[in-house]
C-alpha positions as CSV (number, residue, x, y, z in Angstrom):
1,M,47.9,29.7,19.2
2,R,44.4,28.9,19.1
3,P,43.0,29.0,22.7
4,E,41.6,25.4,24.2
5,S,37.8,24.2,23.4
6,R,36.7,23.5,27.0
7,R,34.6,20.3,27.2
8,I,31.4,21.8,29.3
9,P,30.3,18.4,31.0
10,M,26.8,17.3,31.9
11,G,24.4,18.8,34.5
12,F,22.5,16.6,36.2
13,G,19.3,18.7,35.1
14,Q,21.0,17.7,31.3
15,W,21.4,13.3,32.4
16,L,17.8,13.7,33.9
17,G,16.9,14.7,30.7
18,L,18.0,12.4,27.9
19,L,17.1,9.4,30.7
20,A,12.8,11.0,29.7
21,L,13.9,11.2,26.5
22,L,14.5,7.6,25.9
23,A,11.9,6.4,28.0
24,A,9.0,8.0,26.1
25,L,11.3,7.3,22.6
26,L,11.8,3.5,24.5
27,L,8.0,3.8,25.9
28,L,6.6,4.6,22.4
29,W,7.5,1.5,21.1
30,S,6.4,-0.2,22.8
31,L,3.1,1.6,22.2
32,K,3.2,1.4,18.4
33,G,0.4,-0.9,17.7
34,V,-2.3,1.5,19.4
35,L,-0.3,4.8,17.4
36,L,-0.7,3.1,14.1
37,V,-4.4,2.2,15.2
38,L,-4.6,6.1,15.8
39,F,-2.5,6.6,13.2
40,G,-5.8,5.2,11.3
41,A,-8.0,6.9,12.4
42,V,-6.9,9.8,11.6
43,V,-6.3,9.8,8.2
44,L,-9.7,7.7,8.1
45,S,-10.9,10.8,9.5
46,V,-9.7,13.5,7.6
47,A,-10.9,10.9,4.7
48,L,-14.3,11.3,6.2
49,N,-14.1,15.3,6.9
50,L,-13.9,15.5,2.9
51,P,-17.9,14.5,1.8
52,V,-18.7,16.4,5.1
53,R,-17.5,19.3,5.0
54,A,-18.4,19.5,0.4
55,I,-22.1,18.2,1.8
56,Q,-22.1,20.9,4.8
57,G,-20.4,24.2,2.8
58,H,-23.1,22.6,-0.1
59,C,-26.0,22.6,1.9
60,G,-25.6,24.4,4.9
61,W,-26.3,21.4,7.0
62,R,-25.2,21.2,10.5
63,R,-22.0,19.0,10.8
64,S,-23.9,15.6,12.8
65,W,-26.5,15.5,9.9
66,A,-23.4,15.8,7.0
67,L,-21.4,13.2,9.2
68,L,-24.3,11.1,9.5
69,V,-25.5,11.0,5.7
70,V,-21.9,10.3,4.3
71,L,-22.0,7.1,6.8
72,L,-25.3,6.2,5.5
73,G,-24.3,6.8,1.9
74,L,-21.1,4.6,2.4
75,S,-22.7,1.4,4.1
76,M,-25.2,2.0,1.0
77,A,-22.1,1.5,-0.7
78,L,-20.5,-1.2,0.8
79,L,-23.4,-3.6,1.3
80,V,-24.1,-3.0,-2.8
81,G,-20.0,-4.0,-3.2
82,S,-20.7,-6.1,-1.0
83,V,-23.1,-8.7,-3.2
84,V,-22.8,-7.1,-6.7
85,L,-17.9,-7.0,-6.7
86,A,-17.4,-9.2,-3.4
87,P,-18.4,-12.8,-4.8
88,P,-17.1,-12.6,-9.1
89,F,-13.3,-10.8,-7.2
90,V,-13.3,-13.8,-4.6
91,K,-13.6,-15.8,-7.3
92,E,-11.6,-14.4,-9.5
93,F,-8.9,-14.0,-6.9
94,R,-9.1,-17.0,-6.6
95,E,-8.7,-19.4,-9.6
96,L,-5.3,-16.2,-10.4
97,I,-4.2,-17.7,-7.2
98,E,-4.2,-21.4,-8.5
99,K,-2.4,-20.5,-11.1
100,L,0.6,-19.4,-9.9
101,P,2.5,-22.2,-9.6
102,E,1.5,-23.8,-13.5
103,A,2.4,-20.6,-14.6
104,L,5.9,-21.1,-12.7
105,N,7.1,-24.3,-13.5
106,T,5.9,-22.9,-17.5
107,L,9.0,-20.2,-17.2
108,L,11.2,-22.2,-16.4
109,A,10.6,-25.4,-18.6
110,L,10.1,-21.7,-21.1
111,I,13.9,-20.7,-18.9
112,D,14.6,-24.1,-19.9
113,A,14.2,-24.6,-23.6
114,N,16.6,-22.1,-24.4
115,Y,19.1,-22.3,-21.4
116,R,21.1,-24.9,-22.6
117,T,21.5,-23.3,-26.3
118,V,23.5,-20.1,-24.8
119,I,25.7,-22.3,-23.2
120,L,26.2,-23.6,-25.7
121,N,26.7,-20.9,-27.4
122,I,28.5,-18.5,-24.5
123,Y,30.8,-21.5,-22.9
124,G,31.4,-25.1,-24.9
125,S,30.1,-28.1,-24.2
126,D,33.3,-29.2,-22.0
127,S,31.2,-26.6,-19.7
128,E,30.6,-28.1,-16.3
129,L,26.7,-25.4,-15.7
130,P,24.3,-27.7,-15.0
131,D,22.4,-29.3,-18.0
132,S,18.8,-28.0,-16.8
133,L,18.6,-24.2,-14.7
134,A,15.4,-25.9,-13.8
135,E,16.6,-29.1,-13.1
136,L,19.0,-27.3,-10.2
137,F,15.4,-25.4,-8.9
138,R,14.2,-28.5,-7.6
139,S,16.7,-30.4,-7.1
140,R,16.6,-28.1,-3.2
141,T,12.8,-26.9,-3.5
142,D,10.2,-28.2,-5.4
143,V,9.2,-24.4,-5.8
144,G,5.8,-24.8,-7.6
145,N,4.7,-26.4,-4.4
146,A,6.2,-24.2,-1.9
147,L,5.0,-21.5,-3.9
148,E,1.4,-23.3,-3.8
149,R,1.7,-24.1,0.0
150,S,2.7,-20.3,0.1
151,L,-0.4,-19.5,-1.7
152,Q,-2.1,-21.9,0.6
153,G,-0.9,-19.9,3.9
154,L,-1.9,-16.9,2.8
155,L,-5.1,-18.1,2.0
156,G,-5.4,-19.2,6.2
157,L,-3.8,-16.3,7.1
158,V,-6.8,-13.8,5.4
159,G,-9.3,-16.6,6.2
160,N,-8.7,-15.7,9.6
161,L,-8.5,-12.8,10.4
162,G,-10.8,-11.9,13.2
163,G,-8.7,-10.5,15.1
164,G,-7.9,-7.7,13.6
165,L,-11.5,-7.2,13.7
166,L,-12.4,-5.6,16.4
167,K,-8.8,-3.7,16.4
168,V,-10.8,-2.2,12.7
169,V,-13.6,-1.1,14.3
170,F,-11.7,0.5,16.8
171,V,-10.9,2.0,14.1
172,L,-13.6,3.1,12.4
173,I,-15.7,4.7,15.9
174,L,-12.3,6.3,16.6
175,A,-13.0,8.3,13.1
176,V,-16.7,8.8,13.5
177,M,-16.2,9.8,17.1
178,L,-12.6,12.9,15.5
179,T,-14.8,13.4,12.3
180,A,-18.2,14.8,14.5
181,Q,-15.9,16.4,17.2
182,P,-12.7,17.0,15.4
183,K,-11.9,20.7,16.9
184,P,-11.6,19.6,20.3
185,Y,-8.9,17.4,19.3
186,Q,-7.5,19.8,17.9
187,A,-7.4,21.7,21.0
188,L,-6.0,19.2,23.2
189,A,-3.5,18.3,20.6
190,I,-2.7,21.9,20.4
191,R,-2.2,22.0,24.6
192,L,0.2,18.9,24.8
193,A,2.6,20.9,23.7
194,P,5.0,24.1,24.7
195,S,3.2,26.8,25.5
196,F,5.7,28.7,22.6
197,Y,4.9,26.7,20.5
198,R,1.3,26.6,19.9
199,R,0.7,29.0,17.3
200,R,2.8,27.4,15.1
201,L,1.6,23.9,15.8
202,Q,-1.9,25.4,15.2
203,V,-0.1,26.0,11.7
204,V,1.2,22.4,10.9
205,L,-1.7,20.5,11.7
206,S,-4.3,23.2,9.3
207,Q,-1.5,21.9,6.3
208,C,-0.7,18.7,7.7
209,D,-5.0,18.6,7.2
210,S,-5.9,20.4,3.9
211,A,-2.3,17.8,2.2
212,L,-3.7,15.0,3.0
213,G,-7.4,15.8,2.1
214,N,-6.0,16.5,-1.4
215,W,-3.4,13.9,-1.7
216,M,-6.4,11.5,-0.5
217,T,-8.6,13.3,-3.0
218,G,-6.0,12.7,-5.6
219,L,-5.0,8.8,-4.8
220,L,-8.2,7.9,-5.1
221,I,-9.1,9.2,-8.4
222,S,-5.4,7.4,-9.4
223,S,-6.5,4.4,-8.5
224,F,-9.6,4.9,-10.4
225,C,-7.9,6.2,-13.4
226,V,-5.7,2.7,-13.0
227,A,-8.2,0.2,-12.3
228,G,-10.3,1.8,-15.6
229,L,-7.1,1.2,-17.6
230,A,-6.4,-2.3,-17.1
231,G,-10.0,-3.5,-17.4
232,I,-9.9,-1.7,-20.7
233,G,-6.6,-3.1,-21.6
234,L,-6.7,-6.5,-20.5
235,A,-10.0,-7.0,-21.9
236,V,-8.5,-5.8,-25.1
237,L,-5.8,-8.5,-24.2
238,G,-8.2,-11.1,-23.6
239,I,-6.8,-11.9,-20.2
240,K,-9.0,-12.9,-18.1
241,P,-10.2,-12.3,-15.2
242,V,-10.3,-9.2,-15.8
243,V,-12.2,-8.1,-12.9
244,A,-9.9,-9.3,-9.8
245,N,-7.1,-7.9,-12.0
246,A,-8.5,-4.4,-13.0
247,L,-9.7,-4.6,-9.1
248,L,-5.4,-5.4,-8.0
249,A,-4.0,-2.6,-9.9
250,G,-6.4,0.7,-8.4
251,L,-6.0,-1.3,-4.8
252,L,-2.1,-1.7,-4.8
253,N,-1.8,1.8,-6.6
254,V,-2.1,2.7,-3.0
255,I,1.1,1.2,-2.5
256,P,4.3,3.3,-4.2
257,N,6.6,0.8,-6.0
258,I,5.3,-2.2,-4.2
259,G,2.0,-2.8,-5.4
260,P,2.3,-2.3,-8.7
261,I,4.9,-5.1,-9.6
262,V,3.0,-7.3,-6.8
263,S,-0.2,-6.3,-10.0
264,T,1.8,-7.3,-12.3
265,V,2.1,-10.4,-11.3
266,F,-0.8,-12.1,-11.2
267,P,-2.3,-11.0,-14.9
268,A,1.7,-12.0,-16.4
269,S,1.1,-15.3,-15.5
270,S,-2.5,-15.7,-16.8
271,A,-1.3,-15.1,-19.8
272,L,1.6,-17.5,-19.9
273,L,-0.2,-19.6,-19.5
274,D,-0.8,-19.1,-23.3
275,S,1.8,-17.9,-24.7
276,P,5.5,-16.5,-23.9
277,W,4.2,-12.8,-26.1
278,R,0.9,-12.4,-24.5
279,A,3.0,-11.5,-21.0
280,L,5.1,-10.4,-21.9
281,A,2.6,-7.5,-23.7
282,V,0.7,-7.4,-20.4
283,V,4.0,-6.3,-19.2
284,V,4.9,-3.5,-21.5
285,L,0.8,-2.4,-20.4
286,Y,1.2,-2.4,-16.8
287,L,4.0,-0.3,-18.2
288,V,1.9,2.3,-20.0
289,I,0.1,2.1,-17.5
290,Q,2.2,3.3,-14.0
291,N,3.6,5.7,-17.0
292,V,0.0,7.4,-18.0
293,E,-0.6,7.4,-14.5
294,S,3.3,9.3,-13.4
295,Y,3.1,11.9,-15.7
296,L,-1.0,12.3,-16.8
297,I,-3.3,11.4,-14.1
298,T,-1.4,11.8,-10.5
299,P,0.6,16.2,-11.1
300,W,-3.5,16.1,-13.3
301,V,-4.2,15.8,-9.6
302,M,-2.2,16.8,-7.3
303,H,-0.5,20.2,-8.7
304,K,0.9,20.7,-5.2
305,Q,2.4,16.6,-4.3
306,V,5.1,16.3,-2.5
307,K,7.7,14.6,-4.3
308,L,9.7,12.0,-3.1
309,L,13.4,9.6,-4.7
310,P,12.8,7.2,-5.2
311,G,15.7,4.9,-3.2
312,L,14.8,7.2,-0.1
313,A,10.6,6.1,-0.4
314,L,11.4,2.3,-0.7
315,L,13.8,2.6,2.0
316,S,11.4,4.6,4.3
317,Q,9.0,1.4,3.0
318,F,11.0,-1.0,4.7
319,V,11.7,1.0,7.7
320,F,7.7,1.3,8.4
321,A,7.4,-2.6,7.2
322,V,10.0,-4.5,9.2
323,L,8.7,-1.7,12.3
324,L,5.0,-1.9,12.1
325,G,4.2,-5.3,9.8
326,P,2.9,-5.3,6.1
327,L,0.4,-2.1,7.4
328,G,3.8,-0.1,7.8
329,L,4.1,0.5,3.1
């Protein structure tokens, strides 16, 4: 006969450890906003560390001087971008937002033009289905007006981000501090780990720094390529505004799966007001750009990137968006 397995009851120390673990998880959950800020500062610090290291390697300067040069260069680039690119981008983006309700009504009218013919051919003249699909939508709510109100609310939210300005400033200051003296902070993080895991943690942190830096460099190159290809393609198709749509394509490229879809909506809506075939051409253009980016540009600039299953990546985006809000994406 097989000997019966004996269950060993949990002792007081094990229960105490479990309670401590649950308390730590609750504490981390209550501090999720702080952890998100800290994560943003670490990511920004890794991004700043790339040009700082390059200047140190080529010029042999001290780290503080290299960081000062990088910050001055970024400040000048931000100032020039705010003066040159920001005004036309804001103007064109408002035009895109205003065109969305009209484009939606045009799409509903296009559906109406072919809906009844399809119903008659499939179900016959005795069908009890509604004569107009658009009327079915509008009987519940005015989709165009609802979308317009939602977008106006979004613009109002974007215009009232003063409450988050302090958080952004804190992230920037913390990132600069981490970049100025990375080794003491890394040593502090290693000391917080158990003694038997410190050497392994040091290797893991070094590998994470290298991998994250390479990934950010590749993502920057990829986003510039997507913005350039989108701008050229939209200019050839005659879809305006070109600058706003190209910048949106590059900026939203950093959000996997969701970003490319959102960036396609705006130029396709503008093209739909002229002709359905132009909207279809825009969709095909963006599909080609995303395939070029996925199968040519990204493998070329990211030789050792981590590949995730598409379903797993989409699920993780949804979970982080629910837990941490839009920044979780």
